Structure formats: structure tokens, C-alpha cells
C-alpha positions in Angstrom: 148.5 102.6 2.2 144.9 101.4 0.9 143.4 97.9 1.1 144.8 97.3 -2.4 148.0 98.1 -1.9 147.9 96.4 1.6 146.5 93.1 0.0 148.7 93.4 -2.8 152.1 93.7 -0.3 151.1 90.7 1.6 150.3 88.5 -1.8 154.1 89.6 -2.8 155.4 88.6 0.3 157.7 85.1 0.0 157.0 82.6 2.5 161.1 82.1 3.2 160.4 81.8 7.3 158.3 78.2 7.3 161.5 76.1 6.5 163.8 77.7 9.3 160.9 77.0 12.1 162.6 73.5 12.5 165.9 74.9 13.2 166.2 77.9 15.7 169.7 78.1 14.6 168.3 78.8 11.1 165.4 81.1 12.5 167.8 83.5 14.2 169.9 83.9 11.3 167.2 84.6 9.2 165.6 87.4 11.5 169.5 88.6 12.4 169.7 87.6 15.4 173.4 86.3 16.6 173.7 82.5 16.7 174.3 81.8 20.6 174.3 78.4 22.6 170.7 78.9 23.7 167.8 80.1 21.7 164.0 80.9 21.8 161.4 81.0 19.5 159.7 83.5 21.3 163.0 85.8 20.9 162.9 85.7 17.4 159.9 86.8 17.4 160.0 89.7 19.5 163.2 90.7 16.9 160.6 90.3 14.1 158.6 93.0 16.4 161.3 95.2 16.7 161.7 95.4 13.0 158.4 96.3 12.4 158.8 98.9 14.5 162.1 100.3 13.0 160.4 100.2 9.8 158.2 103.4 11.2 160.6 105.8 12.4 158.1 108.7 12.8 154.1 108.1 13.2 153.7 104.9 14.5 150.2 106.3 16.4 148.8 106.9 13.0 149.8 103.6 11.6 148.1 101.7 14.4 144.9 104.0 13.1 145.4 103.1 9.8 145.8 99.5 10.5 142.3 99.9 12.3 140.8 101.1 9.6 142.4 98.6 6.7 141.0 95.8 9.3 137.1 97.6 9.6 137.1 97.4 5.6 138.8 94.2 5.2 135.4 93.3 7.1 133.2 95.1 5.1 134.4 93.8 2.3 134.2 90.2 3.5 131.0 90.8 4.7 129.3 93.0 1.8 131.7 91.2 -1.1 132.4 87.8 -0.1 136.4 88.7 -0.2 138.3 86.6 1.7 139.6 87.9 5.6 142.8 85.8 5.1 145.9 86.5 5.4 145.3 89.9 5.6 143.4 90.1 8.9 146.0 88.3 10.8 148.9 90.6 9.2 146.9 93.5 10.1 146.6 92.1 13.6 150.2 91.6 14.1 151.2 95.0 12.7 149.2 96.8 14.9 150.0 95.1 17.9 153.8 95.4 17.3 153.4 99.0 17.1 150.9 99.4 19.9 153.9 97.7 22.6 156.5 99.9 21.6 154.3 102.9 22.4 152.8 105.5 20.0 154.4 108.4 18.6 152.1 110.8 16.6 152.3 112.9 13.4 152.5 111.4 10.0 154.0 108.6 9.0 157.4 108.0 8.2 158.8 104.5 6.9 158.7 101.4 4.8 155.1 99.6 4.6 156.6 96.9 2.4 159.1 95.9 5.0 156.7 96.0 7.8 154.1 94.0 6.1 156.7 91.3 5.5 158.2 91.3 9.2 154.8 91.1 10.2 153.7 88.3 8.1 156.9 86.6 9.3 155.5 87.1 12.9 152.0 85.3 11.9 154.1 82.2 11.1 156.1 82.4 14.0 153.6 83.5 16.3 150.6 81.9 15.0 147.4 83.8 17.3 144.9 82.2 14.7 142.0 84.4 15.7 139.8 82.8 13.0 137.5 81.8 15.9 137.4 84.7 18.0 137.8 87.3 15.3 134.2 88.4 15.4 134.0 88.2 19.0 136.9 90.9 19.1 135.3 92.9 16.3 132.0 92.6 16.9 131.1 96.0 16.2 132.6 96.0 12.4 130.9 92.9 12.0 127.3 93.9 12.8 128.1 97.2 11.1 128.7 95.2 8.0 125.7 92.6 8.2 123.3 95.6 9.1 124.6 97.1 6.0 124.3 93.7 4.0 120.6 93.6 5.1 119.7 97.3 3.6 121.4 96.6 0.6 119.3 93.7 0.1 116.3 95.6 0.7 117.2 97.8 -2.1 119.3 100.7 -0.3 122.5 101.8 -2.4 125.3 101.9 -0.1 128.3 104.7 -0.2 131.5 103.5 0.7 134.9 105.2 0.9 137.6 103.1 2.9 136.3 102.2 5.9 133.4 104.8 5.8 130.2 103.4 5.0 126.3 105.1 4.6 123.6 105.3 2.9 123.0 107.1 -0.4 120.7 110.1 0.8 118.2 108.9 -1.8 118.2 105.6 -0.1 118.2 107.1 3.4 115.1 109.3 2.7 113.5 106.1 1.0 114.3 104.1 4.3 113.0 106.4 6.8 109.5 107.1 4.2 108.9 103.3 4.5 110.0 103.6 8.7 107.1 106.1 9.0 104.7 104.0 6.9 105.5 100.8 9.0 105.0 102.7 12.4 101.7 104.8 10.9 100.2 101.1 9.9 101.0 99.8 13.4 99.5 102.7 14.7 101.8 105.3 16.8 100.2 104.3 20.4 100.0 100.8 19.5 104.2 100.9 18.9 105.0 102.8 22.3 102.4 99.9 24.0 104.8 97.5 22.5 108.0 99.4 23.2 107.1 99.8 26.8 106.0 96.1 27.0 109.4 95.1 26.1 111.6 97.5 28.2 109.7 97.0 31.4 111.8 94.3 32.9 114.3 97.4 32.6 112.1 99.7 34.8 114.2 100.6 38.3 111.5 101.7 40.4 113.6 103.8 42.7 114.6 105.9 40.2 111.3 105.9 38.3 113.2 105.4 34.9 114.0 102.5 32.5 117.8 101.4 32.3 118.4 102.1 28.5 121.8 102.7 28.9 125.2 101.5 26.9 125.7 98.0 27.0 129.5 97.3 26.0 131.3 93.8 27.4 135.0 93.7 28.7 135.4 90.1 27.0 134.0 91.4 23.6 131.0 90.0 21.7 127.4 91.8 22.2 124.2 92.6 20.3 123.0 95.5 18.2 120.5 97.5 20.5 117.4 98.4 19.1 116.9 101.9 18.9 114.2 102.7 21.2 114.4 106.4 21.5 114.2 106.9 17.7 111.3 104.8 17.2 109.1 106.3 19.9 109.8 109.6 18.4 108.1 108.4 15.1 105.9 106.6 17.3 104.7 110.2 18.7 104.6 112.0 15.3 102.1 109.3 14.1 100.7 108.3 17.2 97.1 107.7 15.4 98.7 106.1 12.8 96.6 105.3 9.3 93.6 103.5 10.0 92.9 100.9 10.0 95.8 100.1 12.2 97.5 96.7 11.3 99.2 96.1 14.7 100.5 92.8 13.9 103.4 90.3 15.3 105.0 90.2 12.1 104.7 94.0 10.9 106.4 94.7 14.2 109.0 92.6 14.0 109.6 93.7 9.9 109.9 97.5 11.6 111.9 96.4 14.3 114.6 94.9 12.1 114.6 97.7 9.4 114.7 100.6 12.3 117.6 98.6 14.1 119.9 98.1 11.0 119.4 101.8 9.6 120.5 102.9 13.4 123.4 100.5 13.3 124.8 101.9 10.2 125.2 104.9 12.1 127.6 103.2 13.7 127.7 104.7 17.2 127.2 101.7 19.8 129.9 100.7 21.5 130.6 97.5 21.9 134.0 97.7 24.1 133.9 100.5 27.0 135.1 104.1 25.7 137.6 104.1 28.8 140.1 102.0 26.5 140.1 104.7 24.0 142.5 107.0 23.7 141.5 110.2 21.6 143.2 113.4 20.5 141.0 116.6 20.2 140.5 115.5 16.5 138.8 112.2 17.3 137.4 114.0 20.3 134.8 115.7 18.0 134.2 112.8 16.0 132.9 110.9 19.6 131.0 113.6 20.7 128.8 113.2 17.9 128.6 109.7 18.2 127.6 109.9 21.8 124.3 112.5 20.9 123.7 110.5 18.0 123.8 106.9 20.3 121.3 108.9 23.0 119.0 109.9 20.3 118.8 106.6 18.6 118.9 104.8 22.2 117.8 106.1 24.9 115.2 108.4 26.5 116.1 111.6 28.7 113.9 110.8 31.9 113.6 112.6 35.1 112.4 110.9 38.2 108.4 111.9 38.2 108.1 112.2 41.9 110.7 115.0 41.9 109.2 117.1 39.3 106.8 119.2 41.8 109.7 119.6 43.9 111.6 120.8 41.6 109.7 123.3 39.8 108.4 125.4 42.9 111.9 125.1 44.5 113.3 126.9 41.0 110.1 129.2 40.3 110.6 130.3 43.6 110.5 133.9 43.2 107.4 134.0 40.6 103.7 134.8 42.0 102.7 131.2 41.3 99.0 132.6 41.8 99.0 135.0 38.9 96.4 134.5 36.2 98.6 133.8 32.4 97.0 132.7 29.3 93.9 131.2 29.5 93.1 131.7 32.9 95.3 129.3 34.8 97.8 129.7 37.3 101.5 128.1 38.0 99.9 126.4 40.8 97.0 125.1 38.8 99.5 123.8 36.0 101.6 121.8 39.1 98.1 120.5 40.0 97.3 119.4 36.7 101.1 117.7 36.3 100.3 116.0 39.8 96.9 114.1 38.7 98.7 113.4 35.4 101.8 111.4 37.5 99.8 110.5 40.3 97.4 108.8 37.3 99.7 106.8 35.4 102.4 106.0 38.3 101.5 102.2 38.3 101.3 102.3 34.7 104.0 101.7 32.2 103.7 103.3 28.4 100.5 104.9 27.2 97.8 106.3 29.6 95.2 108.8 28.0 93.1 111.4 30.5 90.4 113.8 29.8 88.6 116.6 31.6 86.2 114.8 33.7 89.1 112.5 34.9 91.3 115.6 35.9 88.4 117.3 37.5 87.5 114.2 39.8 90.8 113.8 40.9 90.8 117.6 41.6 87.8 119.4 42.4 89.2 122.7 43.3 89.6 123.2 39.1 86.8 124.2 37.0 86.7 123.0 33.1 87.7 126.1 31.7 90.9 126.7 33.3 91.9 122.7 33.1 90.7 123.0 28.9 92.9 126.3 28.8 96.1 124.3 30.6 95.3 121.1 28.5 95.5 123.3 25.0 98.3 126.0 25.8 100.4 124.2 27.7 100.7 120.3 28.4 99.6 118.7 24.8 100.6 119.2 21.3 98.3 120.5 18.6 95.8 118.1 17.5 98.4 118.3 14.0 100.7 116.3 16.2 104.2 116.3 17.5 107.5 116.2 15.4 106.2 117.3 12.2 109.5 117.7 11.0 111.3 114.9 12.3 112.1 112.1 10.5 115.6 111.1 10.9 117.8 111.0 14.0 120.0 114.0 12.7 117.6 116.3 11.6 118.0 119.4 14.3 117.7 122.8 13.8 119.6 124.9 11.4 119.8 128.6 10.7 118.0 128.4 7.4 114.7 130.4 7.2 112.3 128.2 8.6 115.2 126.2 10.0 114.6 126.7 13.7 111.0 124.6 13.5 113.1 121.4 11.7 114.1 118.3 14.5 112.1 116.7 16.9 109.8 118.9 19.5 108.2 116.0 21.7 110.0 116.8 24.7 108.3 120.3 24.5 105.1 119.1 25.9 103.9 115.8 27.2 100.4 115.1 26.0 98.9 114.0 22.6 95.7 114.8 21.3 93.6 113.7 18.3 90.3 115.6 19.0 91.1 118.0 22.2 88.8 115.5 24.2 91.4 112.5 25.1 94.4 113.2 25.9 97.6 110.6 25.9 100.4 110.4 27.8 102.9 108.3 26.2 105.1 107.1 29.1 105.1 108.5 32.7 109.4 108.5 32.7 109.6 109.0 29.2 107.2 112.0 29.5 108.6 113.7 32.5 111.1 115.7 30.9 108.3 117.3 28.6 106.2 117.8 31.9 109.2 120.2 33.0 109.4 122.0 29.7 106.1 122.5 29.4 105.4 124.4 32.8 109.0 126.2 32.3 107.6 127.1 28.9 104.8 128.7 30.7 106.4 130.6 33.5 108.8 132.0 29.8 105.7 133.2 28.2 105.2 136.2 30.7 108.5 136.2 32.2 110.8 137.5 30.1 114.0 137.4 32.0 113.3 134.4 33.7 116.3 132.2 32.1 118.5 134.9 33.8 117.3 134.4 37.0 117.6 130.4 37.1 121.1 129.9 38.2 120.3 131.8 41.4 117.1 130.2 42.2 118.8 126.8 41.3 121.2 127.3 43.6 118.9 128.5 46.4 116.9 125.3 45.6 120.1 122.8 46.5 121.1 124.9 48.9 117.5 124.1 50.6 118.0 120.3 49.4 121.3 120.1 51.5 119.7 121.8 54.4 117.0 119.3 54.5 119.5 116.5 54.4 121.5 118.0 57.4 124.2 119.3 55.2 125.7 122.5 55.9 126.3 124.5 52.9 128.5 127.9 52.1 128.8 130.0 49.2 129.5 133.7 48.5 132.2 136.0 46.6 135.9 136.2 47.2 139.1 138.3 46.0 142.4 136.7 45.8 145.5 137.8 43.9 143.5 140.9 42.3 141.2 137.9 40.9 137.7 137.9 42.0 136.1 134.6 42.1 132.3 133.4 43.4 131.6 130.0 45.2 127.9 128.7 44.2 128.1 126.0 46.8 130.6 124.5 49.4 130.1 121.7 51.2 132.5 120.3 53.9 133.7 116.9 55.8 136.4 116.1 57.7 138.0 114.4 55.0 136.7 116.8 51.8 135.8 120.0 50.2 133.1 120.0 47.5 133.0 122.8 45.2 129.5 123.1 43.2 129.4 124.8 39.9 125.9 125.4 38.5 125.1 126.2 34.9 121.5 126.7 33.6 122.5 125.9 29.8 120.9 123.3 28.0 121.4 120.6 26.1 120.0 121.8 22.8 117.7 120.2 20.1 120.9 121.0 17.5 123.5 119.2 19.7 121.2 115.9 20.2 120.8 115.6 16.6 124.6 115.4 16.2 126.1 118.6 15.3 129.6 118.1 16.9 129.8 122.0 16.8 126.9 122.5 19.1 127.8 119.6 21.3 131.3 121.0 21.9 129.5 124.4 22.6 127.0 123.3 24.6 129.4 121.4 26.9 131.9 124.0 27.1 129.1 126.7 28.4 128.0 124.1 30.8 130.4 121.1 31.9 133.8 123.2 31.0 132.7 126.5 32.0 131.6 124.9 35.6 134.6 123.1 35.7 137.0 126.2 35.4 135.1 128.0 37.7 135.9 125.8 40.3 139.1 125.3 39.0 140.1 128.8 40.3 138.8 128.2 43.6 140.9 124.7 44.0 144.2 126.5 42.7 143.7 129.5 45.3 142.7 127.4 48.2 145.7 125.2 47.5 148.1 128.0 47.4 147.1 130.0 50.4 144.9 127.3 52.5 142.1 129.1 53.0 140.0 131.7 51.2 137.6 134.4 52.8 133.6 133.6 51.6 131.4 136.8 51.6 127.9 136.1 51.1 125.8 139.1 51.3 127.9 140.9 54.3 128.5 137.7 56.3 132.3 136.5 56.4 133.1 132.4 56.2 136.8 131.3 56.0 137.2 128.4 53.9 140.3 126.4 55.2 141.9 123.7 53.4 143.3 121.9 56.1 144.9 119.2 54.0 141.5 118.0 53.0 140.9 116.4 49.4 139.1 118.6 46.8 136.1 117.2 44.0 135.0 119.9 42.0 131.1 119.1 40.6 129.7 121.2 37.5 126.0 121.1 37.9 123.5 121.0 34.8 119.6 122.0 35.3 118.9 118.9 33.4 120.4 116.3 32.2 123.5 116.1 29.3 122.7 111.8 28.8 125.7 110.0 27.9 127.8 113.1 28.6 127.5 113.1 32.3 129.8 110.0 32.7 133.1 110.5 34.8 135.2 108.3 32.1 134.0 110.6 29.4 134.6 114.0 31.3 138.1 112.5 31.5 138.4 111.8 27.8 136.9 114.9 27.0 139.2 117.8 29.3 142.4 115.4 28.9 141.3 115.5 25.0 140.5 119.5 24.5 143.1 121.0 27.3 146.0 121.5 24.8 143.4 122.0 22.1 142.3 125.3 20.4 138.8 125.4 18.1 137.7 127.6 15.0 134.5 127.2 13.1 133.9 128.9 9.2 130.5 129.9 10.8 130.9 133.4 12.7 128.9 132.7 15.0 129.9 129.4 16.6 133.8 131.0 16.3 132.7 133.5 18.3 131.7 131.0 20.8 135.0 128.8 19.9 136.8 131.9 20.8 135.3 131.9 24.2 135.9 128.0 24.5 139.3 128.6 24.0 139.7 131.0 26.6 138.4 128.5 28.8 140.9 126.0 27.9 143.5 128.7 28.1 142.4 128.7 31.9 142.5 125.1 32.3 145.8 124.9 31.0 147.0 127.6 33.5 145.4 126.0 36.4 147.1 122.5 35.3 150.6 124.4 35.6 149.2 125.7 38.5 148.3 122.7 40.3 150.9 120.3 39.3 154.4 122.9 39.1 156.8 121.3 36.9 154.8 118.0 35.8 154.5 117.7 32.0 152.3 114.6 32.7 150.1 113.7 35.5 147.9 110.7 35.5 144.3 111.2 35.6 144.3 115.4 36.4 140.7 115.4 36.3 139.9 112.6 38.4 138.2 114.3 41.0 135.8 116.1 38.5 132.1 115.4 38.1 128.8 116.8 36.0 126.0 115.9 37.3 122.4 117.5 36.8 120.0 118.6 39.6 117.7 115.6 39.4 120.7 112.9 39.9 122.0 115.2 42.8 118.5 114.5 44.2 118.7 111.0 43.7 122.1 111.0 44.9 120.5 112.5 48.4 118.2 109.5 49.0 118.5 108.7 52.3 121.8 110.5 53.2 122.0 112.5 56.8 124.4 114.8 57.1 128.0 116.0 54.9 129.8 112.4 56.2 127.1 110.3 54.2 126.7 112.7 51.3 130.9 112.3 51.0 130.4 108.3 51.5 127.2 107.7 48.7 129.0 109.8 46.2 132.0 108.0 46.4 130.7 104.9 45.8 130.1 105.7 42.3 133.7 107.5 42.4 136.1 104.5 41.1 133.1 102.3 39.4 133.2 101.5 35.5 130.6 99.7 33.8 130.9 101.2 30.5 127.0 102.4 30.5 127.4 106.1 30.9 124.6 106.4 33.1 124.9 107.5 36.7 121.5 106.0 37.9 122.7 102.8 36.7 126.3 102.7 38.6 124.7 104.6 41.8 121.9 101.3 41.8 124.6 98.9 40.6 126.8 99.8 43.8 123.7 100.2 46.2 122.4 96.8 45.2 
């Protein structure tokens, strides 16, 4: 059933019910209800709903989705081509509501669309909702997408439309991106960055040293398109000097913002309603993975609390000689000293801040000019040719093609920009915190070939030290149960709960950030899923036997359940953005648990095979934890996905395991739709 067929079916429906509305007895006869002594218009309406449902013996879930897609296409026809919404909009809404009300039956559609449409049209007359005044509020996402597409078409872009799918023609997208880059170059990248940070400074949260660039869905509908500040800043970094002379005018800025916002809107990744209401199977979830990754690239910034940077880096590089000379004569301690100057010097400033060697030497007299110059140019600064030379579109990312590894943005590998190797620019302290971390880690990797293999152990040791600093005792170790070997990275106990922490150093790759759904899934498989499967076996064995005996380098410890609750926390080194959200974790694990994945790419498929093995384990754990139960409400509600910086924020002001549990519980049941742990923690602690 396509939209044209649907509209034709609606147009062909005779209005036989309106004359019956003045007589409930006649209405009952019309809908096929027995004529009795008492009548109810609502009962007649419910009978029409029942007839709609009966029109589809199978596939009602698919019917609901098809109605959703037809509504979106109808809105596009209305906004783009001026076609009428009514009566088709109301019929679709009533039809969709009827099949949803009776519960979803998955699978292919079997039934009579014409009969269902006739009954739905009759229902609009018996129970007239008249959504004309509210439909833009309840379907904001669809209307805003269509309006953005219309503005782009008026600006000369060619649209591609297939059913409800809408996109830019490749040649039009290329020209649009060229216009955007030219507009930012005309303003000047530094000037554009100044304007961005001036605009988002009200969103700055001092306690976490970050901007609350988060999803902003509404529980009651409505909302406005967000500005793609993340994408704009990547282009600003690429053109940070710009085209001389710069024309940094309000008119140029607003024109560029409008174009960038409309371009971002046609990606259709902004959520106007909380995703908690979405039920997704594995196929829909894969699409959602791409949407979330692209949303973060377009609208958000990776940020680490800068004041934690020195502590984290020293903690995970603890096994290295920080005073060993490397590169052009600098040591890792020199790099950390320079990093502190960069972060301290920009602490009170939002937006771009400049440094030179004199400023650094004045702040740190123990350094010399040769060392500082070498460190800035070899480690901290992008070359004079600039950052992001192979990045234009939000979907640009590395590929396996010849030269493809250099595609996509590279700004977050180094924090500074320079045009002359004399003056160096930090675009913003919070924005560049991740880049500072990556720069020093990259410098360490240059001489420590097996560094990444050692990171898991050093991250674990660092976190245990931080827990102990807050008077929280931890245990860890190996164990053997049922001829199966297990290894607990970190365990924290309170009187009421046992918390398992499993650490995975797998980063969120640039391919995933560009929206490659396969690589998003694989990154999550090697971090979140792998860690949760590992922690899941601890839970299964602890619940089965009531204890597990841990052995940490010969030191024995019996971990006893004692009727306590269990929490499972997967820990990444750095952030995974909106994916580190408990609602997303629930949707992911429930959506893929009974699925399996393949890929035509042999290298990708090899990793998919490993993911499928993990999902088999997840199913086995579910069966062991919930024997005989086919359905369990929220089986992964006790599961988390946090980063090392998020754990440090969670430990702020905490002393002892009981306080840690109370702080962790503050965000355990909260749903804001922001997909941002820091925002939710601050919201609950306000």
C-alpha cells in the first residue's frame, strides 16, 4: 500500500455513516452490533476499531509502521508540494491507533487494506479527534524535516524522494557543503568558533567543565531544530584562519547557521520525543545506531573534565618512564607540564585562546625553548596545513580504500591549531580536552608499541586507586566455577548491593562516529556487550552458588551474595557519547539479544561472528537468571555503560561504599531523554 493507493482508497469510501449518527439504533445496525435497550456511541466506535483489527489477521505491527511511514510521506507532500493533509491524515491516525491498541503482531501484512480504511474513515466521523490544531506539535520531527528540505530546495538543492525517505541528491549535497565551507572560511574559523562558544556559554556547567549540548526531546510534543554546533566547529577548525579579509558579520553568520541547520535537519537524526517510547527490533536498532552516531557528530562535542586530565593520564601511563627522552627531546612529564599550562591558562575563558612559547616558558621556568617548541609541533599542534583536511560532510570517515584511512575529521587527535608555528590556538578548553588526552597517548604509543595491550590493567589499577581514595574497598581476581574460568576486574560491595565493573579500552572509532552502522555495532560489541557478558557470568555463578572464590595473585577472597542486589557496569576509557545512556543500553541489549548478524565484508563478518557468540552467551545467561520465563520486564535494568571520566564525576564528594551506592542510584531511574550522564547527575543533585 503506497500513499497514492491509500489516498485513492480513502477517496473511494462512501460516507454512509454520517446519516446514522443522529440515531444510535441506526448506528448500531450499521456497525453490526445487536440492537438492545441501551446504546453507546463509544461502543460503536470500539466496534469499528475491532473491525479494523480483524481486517488484518497478521502483521499488525507492520501495519502500524506502514501507517507511520505514510503519515511522514503525506506531511512531506503537504509541505513540499502543497497537497492536502485531510482527510487522509485523520484516517491514518485512527487506523494506526486501532492496530496499536490491540497489541502488535509482527510479520508480513495479511489482510484487507480497503476494509480497514473504510472502517477507519467511519471511525473519524463517529469519534472526531480533529488533530488539525495539534498535529504539528505531535509530528514536529516530520514537519521540521519537510520544512528544512523545502528551504534547501528553494536554495537550489535537488531532493531525492522514495516513499517517506528524503535526502539530498549527491551532487547537490556536494555543492551545499562547498557553500557551507566557503561561508565559514569567509567568516573565519576562529571567528566562527568565538561565535559558537559565545552562543553556548549559557549551557556551560562549571562542576563538570562541559557544555550541556544534549538531546532535548519533549514529553508533550513540539520542540525546535537544534543547531549542529559539533559539525560547524569541525569546519571552523578546518578553516580556522579563513579567507582574508574575513567578513565576520551577523548577516553572514545567521545565513551560515540557517544553511547548516537545514542541512543537519535532512539527516533526520534529531529526536523530538524521548526514545524510551520507541520499541525497536534488531533491524530498526541498526538504523537507530547510525542516527545516534550522526546526531553526536552533528550536534555534540566530546568533552572530558579538564581538571581530571593530568590524574587520568598519569594513572593509566603509570608503568612508563615519564622522564625518558622521546621525540625531539621532550619527556612525557614535559608534555604533562605543558598540558597543565594550556589548561590552566584557558580555565576562565570560553572559546578560543592563544598561546606561544614565551607564555609557556613564563608559566613553567623549568622548561626550555627547544623542548617546548618540539613538544608543541610534534605532539600538541596540527601542522600549518591545518586540521580536518579530508573532512567535509558529517558522514566522512575512514575507509579501506587506498588512502581511505586519512578520510574524516582528525581534529580530536591534537588540541592546537597554528598557521605559523609561533602562535598556537586552543579552540576551547572543554572541546579540546579529549584532543589533549589523545595527543599525549599518541606520543606514548610512538615509543611503546605494546601500550594498548597494557592499558586494560593500568586503567583497572587507576580506578581501584581512585575508589580507595574515596574509602571504597575493592576486590578483584580470577575464579573457576563449573569448569569455567572467570575474571572480575573490580568489585565494590555495600550492605545492599554488589557492583561488578568490567573494563574495556576499545575506543569509539572515527568510522563509527561517521555513522557506519556496522562499525557502531562492532565498537559497542567490543566494549559494552563484551563487558556486560563478562559481568553476566559473574552474576549467574554468584546467584547459582551464593559465592565465588576470587584469587588475586595468591590472595583469596570469598565474595558472597548474602541476598544482595547485583549491578553490572561496563567501563570504557573515554566516552561513547549518547550511547552511554541507560535507556539506550536497555534498547540495545533487548533488541539484539535474540538476533544474529552477518556482513558481506569478510573482515567485518569475522567480528560479527564474535558478536554472535557473545549474544549466544547473553541468551544463555538470560535463561540461567530467569529459568522458565519467556518474557522478563527490563532484564537489563541493572546494567550500565560508563566511561572513566564519568566514574570520576560520580565519585565527587563521595566517601565510602554506601555513599557511592546512593550517588549511583540517583540516576538509576531517571529518564530525561538527554542521553547524557553528566546532565542527569547534575539534574538529580541540584
